[in-house]
C-alpha positions as CSV (number, residue, x, y, z in Angstrom):
1,M,0.0,0.0,0.0
2,T,1.2,3.5,-0.9
3,T,0.0,6.8,0.4
4,T,-0.4,10.3,-0.8
5,S,1.2,13.2,1.1
6,S,-1.9,15.4,1.4
7,P,-5.3,13.6,0.9
8,T,-8.3,15.8,0.5
9,I,-11.3,14.8,2.7
10,L,-14.9,15.9,2.4
11,L,-17.0,15.2,5.5
12,I,-20.8,14.9,5.2
13,A,-23.0,14.2,8.1
14,G,-26.4,12.5,8.2
15,H,-29.9,13.6,8.9
16,W,-30.5,16.7,11.0
17,L,-26.8,17.6,10.9
18,G,-24.6,20.2,9.3
19,A,-20.9,20.7,9.0
20,W,-20.8,21.6,12.7
21,A,-21.2,17.9,13.6
22,W,-17.6,17.2,12.5
23,D,-15.9,20.0,14.6
24,E,-14.1,17.6,16.9
25,V,-13.0,15.2,14.1
26,L,-11.6,18.2,12.2
27,E,-9.6,19.3,15.2
28,H,-7.8,15.9,15.1
29,L,-7.5,15.8,11.3
30,E,-5.9,19.3,11.3
31,T,-3.0,18.1,13.3
32,D,-1.5,16.2,10.3
33,D,-1.0,16.9,6.6
34,S,-4.6,15.9,5.7
35,R,-6.8,18.6,4.1
36,A,-10.3,18.2,5.4
37,I,-13.5,20.2,5.0
38,A,-17.0,19.6,6.2
39,M,-20.1,20.7,4.3
40,T,-23.7,21.3,5.2
41,L,-26.1,19.7,2.7
42,P,-28.9,21.8,1.1
43,G,-32.0,21.6,3.4
44,L,-29.9,21.4,6.6
45,D,-28.9,25.1,6.8
46,G,-31.3,26.5,9.5
47,D,-30.9,30.0,8.0
48,D,-32.2,29.0,4.6
49,P,-35.9,30.0,4.4
50,E,-36.4,27.6,1.5
51,R,-34.6,24.7,3.0
52,A,-37.7,22.5,3.5
53,A,-38.2,22.3,-0.3
54,K,-34.7,20.9,-1.0
55,T,-34.4,17.5,-2.7
56,L,-31.9,14.7,-3.0
57,D,-31.0,16.2,-6.4
58,D,-30.2,19.5,-4.8
59,Q,-28.0,17.8,-2.2
60,T,-26.2,15.7,-4.9
61,A,-25.6,18.8,-7.0
62,A,-24.1,20.6,-4.1
63,V,-21.7,17.7,-3.3
64,L,-20.7,17.5,-7.0
65,D,-20.0,21.2,-7.0
66,V,-17.6,20.9,-4.1
67,L,-15.9,17.8,-5.6
68,A,-15.5,19.6,-9.0
69,R,-13.7,22.5,-7.3
70,L,-11.5,20.1,-5.3
71,G,-10.7,18.2,-8.5
72,D,-9.6,21.4,-10.2
73,E,-7.1,21.8,-7.4
74,G,-5.3,18.5,-8.3
75,Q,-6.9,15.3,-7.1
76,P,-10.1,13.5,-6.4
77,A,-11.4,13.7,-2.8
78,T,-12.2,11.1,-0.3
79,I,-15.8,11.4,0.8
80,V,-16.8,10.6,4.3
81,A,-20.5,9.9,4.5
82,H,-22.3,9.4,7.8
83,S,-25.7,7.7,8.2
84,G,-28.4,9.4,6.0
85,A,-25.8,11.1,3.8
86,N,-25.7,7.8,2.1
87,A,-28.5,8.7,-0.3
88,P,-26.9,11.8,-1.9
89,V,-23.5,10.3,-1.8
90,S,-24.7,7.2,-3.6
91,L,-26.1,9.4,-6.3
92,V,-22.7,11.3,-6.5
93,L,-20.9,8.0,-7.0
94,D,-23.4,7.0,-9.6
95,R,-23.2,10.2,-11.6
96,H,-19.5,11.1,-11.3
97,P,-17.4,8.2,-9.8
98,E,-14.3,9.7,-11.3
99,L,-14.4,12.6,-8.8
100,V,-14.1,10.3,-5.8
101,H,-10.8,8.7,-4.7
102,R,-12.5,6.7,-2.0
103,V,-15.7,6.7,0.0
104,V,-15.8,6.1,3.7
105,W,-19.2,5.1,5.1
106,V,-19.5,5.9,8.8
107,D,-22.0,3.5,10.4
108,S,-23.7,3.5,7.0
109,G,-23.3,2.1,3.5
110,P,-24.3,2.6,-0.1
111,V,-28.0,2.4,-0.9
112,A,-29.6,0.1,-3.4
113,P,-31.2,1.4,-6.6
114,G,-34.8,2.6,-6.1
115,S,-34.4,2.9,-2.3
116,T,-36.5,5.5,-0.5
117,F,-35.8,6.5,3.1
118,A,-39.4,7.2,4.1
119,P,-41.7,6.3,1.3
120,D,-44.8,6.5,3.6
121,L,-44.0,10.0,4.9
122,P,-47.2,12.0,4.3
123,E,-47.0,14.6,1.6
124,E,-48.3,17.2,4.0
125,M,-45.3,16.8,6.2
126,E,-42.8,19.4,4.9
127,E,-40.1,18.2,7.2
128,L,-39.1,15.6,9.8
129,P,-37.8,17.1,13.1
130,L,-35.3,15.2,15.3
131,P,-37.3,12.7,17.3
132,P,-37.3,12.5,21.1
133,F,-34.2,10.6,22.2
134,D,-36.1,7.7,23.6
135,V,-37.6,7.2,20.2
136,L,-34.3,7.9,18.3
137,G,-32.5,5.5,20.6
138,Q,-34.7,2.6,19.3
139,Q,-33.7,3.4,15.8
140,A,-30.0,4.1,16.2
141,S,-27.6,3.5,19.1
142,L,-26.9,6.6,21.3
143,D,-24.0,4.8,23.1
144,G,-21.1,7.0,24.1
145,L,-23.1,10.3,24.0
146,S,-23.1,12.4,27.2
147,A,-26.0,14.5,28.3
148,E,-24.0,17.6,27.1
149,V,-23.6,16.1,23.7
150,L,-27.3,15.2,23.5
151,E,-28.2,18.7,24.5
152,R,-26.0,20.2,21.7
153,F,-27.5,17.7,19.3
154,R,-31.0,18.8,20.2
155,A,-30.2,22.5,20.1
156,R,-28.5,22.5,16.7
157,A,-30.4,19.8,14.8
158,V,-32.3,21.0,11.7
159,P,-35.5,19.2,10.6
160,E,-34.9,17.0,7.6
161,P,-36.7,18.2,4.4
162,G,-39.6,15.9,3.4
163,P,-38.7,15.8,-0.3
164,V,-35.2,14.4,0.6
165,L,-36.9,11.6,2.6
166,R,-39.5,10.7,0.0
167,Q,-37.3,10.8,-3.2
168,P,-36.3,7.4,-4.6
169,V,-32.5,7.0,-5.3
170,D,-32.2,6.4,-9.0
171,L,-29.0,4.6,-9.7
172,T,-27.9,3.3,-13.1
173,N,-24.1,3.4,-13.4
174,D,-22.4,0.2,-12.2
175,A,-19.1,2.2,-12.1
176,R,-20.1,3.4,-8.7
177,R,-19.3,0.0,-7.3
178,K,-15.7,0.2,-8.5
179,V,-14.9,3.2,-6.2
180,P,-12.7,2.0,-3.4
181,T,-14.7,1.8,-0.2
182,T,-14.2,1.7,3.5
183,L,-17.0,0.7,5.9
184,V,-16.5,2.0,9.4
185,C,-18.8,-0.2,11.5
186,C,-19.8,1.3,14.8
187,S,-23.2,0.3,16.1
188,I,-23.3,-3.0,14.1
189,P,-20.1,-5.1,14.1
190,S,-18.5,-5.7,10.7
191,G,-19.1,-9.5,10.8
192,Q,-22.8,-8.9,11.2
193,V,-22.8,-6.2,8.5
194,L,-21.1,-8.5,6.0
195,E,-23.4,-11.4,6.9
196,M,-26.4,-9.1,6.3
197,A,-24.9,-8.0,3.0
198,R,-24.5,-11.6,1.8
199,G,-28.0,-12.4,2.9
200,G,-29.4,-9.6,0.8
201,H,-30.7,-7.5,3.7
202,A,-32.1,-4.2,2.3
203,M,-29.9,-2.0,4.4
204,F,-26.6,-3.6,3.3
205,A,-27.4,-5.5,0.1
206,E,-25.4,-3.1,-2.0
207,V,-22.2,-3.8,0.0
208,A,-22.0,-7.3,-1.5
209,N,-21.6,-5.7,-5.0
210,L,-18.6,-3.5,-4.1
211,E,-15.4,-4.4,-5.9
212,H,-12.8,-2.8,-3.5
213,L,-13.9,-3.1,0.1
214,D,-12.1,-2.4,3.3
215,V,-13.8,-2.9,6.7
216,V,-13.0,-1.3,10.0
217,D,-14.6,-1.8,13.4
218,L,-15.0,1.2,15.6
219,P,-17.3,0.0,18.4
220,T,-19.5,2.8,19.7
221,G,-22.9,4.3,18.9
222,H,-24.3,5.7,15.7
223,W,-22.6,9.1,16.1
224,P,-18.9,8.3,16.5
225,M,-17.9,11.9,15.5
226,W,-19.0,12.8,19.1
227,S,-18.3,9.6,21.0
228,R,-14.9,8.7,19.5
229,P,-13.7,11.7,17.4
230,R,-10.0,11.1,17.8
231,D,-10.3,7.4,16.8
232,L,-12.7,8.2,13.9
233,A,-10.2,10.8,12.6
234,E,-7.5,8.2,12.6
235,V,-9.6,5.8,10.7
236,I,-10.6,8.5,8.2
237,R,-7.0,9.6,7.7
238,S,-5.8,6.1,7.1
239,A,-8.5,5.4,4.6
240,A,-8.0,8.6,2.7
241,S,-4.3,7.9,2.4
242,R,-4.9,4.5,0.7
243,T,-4.2,4.3,-3.0
244,D,-5.3,0.6,-3.5
């Protein structure tokens, strides 16, 4: 395995989160020669009066715009996609795989063609707020999050736009499966993830189709950027430096 001297890393958080979610990880990444930036997807900027109307296409276009600018500066970027960022990032890989050096899925993974996050979300629901933590904890592990972190999560979370949740992910380009991939498994161990992938489980079925897969276990809850930021930064840095 060889490495590059200055990998470019684009961090994208999942539902309800903006670039701020990566602050602690960025602090650790900035201590080495990695270049890392975090972005807020369209629809998750609380100051945007039209954010609730944003779609997956809007989010995909925004990521592609950042990647194109990074590409103009010399090399494809490594995308780090957490949780629900998997839908727009899957679309990015489908439309322009050549812009991506590697994708790192953080407690997440590529979505299957035709997937919809919330197909039954009523049309009259313009957005989906962050659920109460007792409800959220039944859907995703809150392990490792202190009361202070949960308070910040609640205070800064932005409701997820309804159109993003209802839009099917239209994937047609098999080249997306050739992009080197790292799965960072946190709330579900890698052995279980790979078993689910081989069994065709809807959440991980697409993992079985990846041609270049690296798997890393980082045991914690679903938000490792807060529960294990230093360790996550190390995993991301190592993945971004890979050239195989």
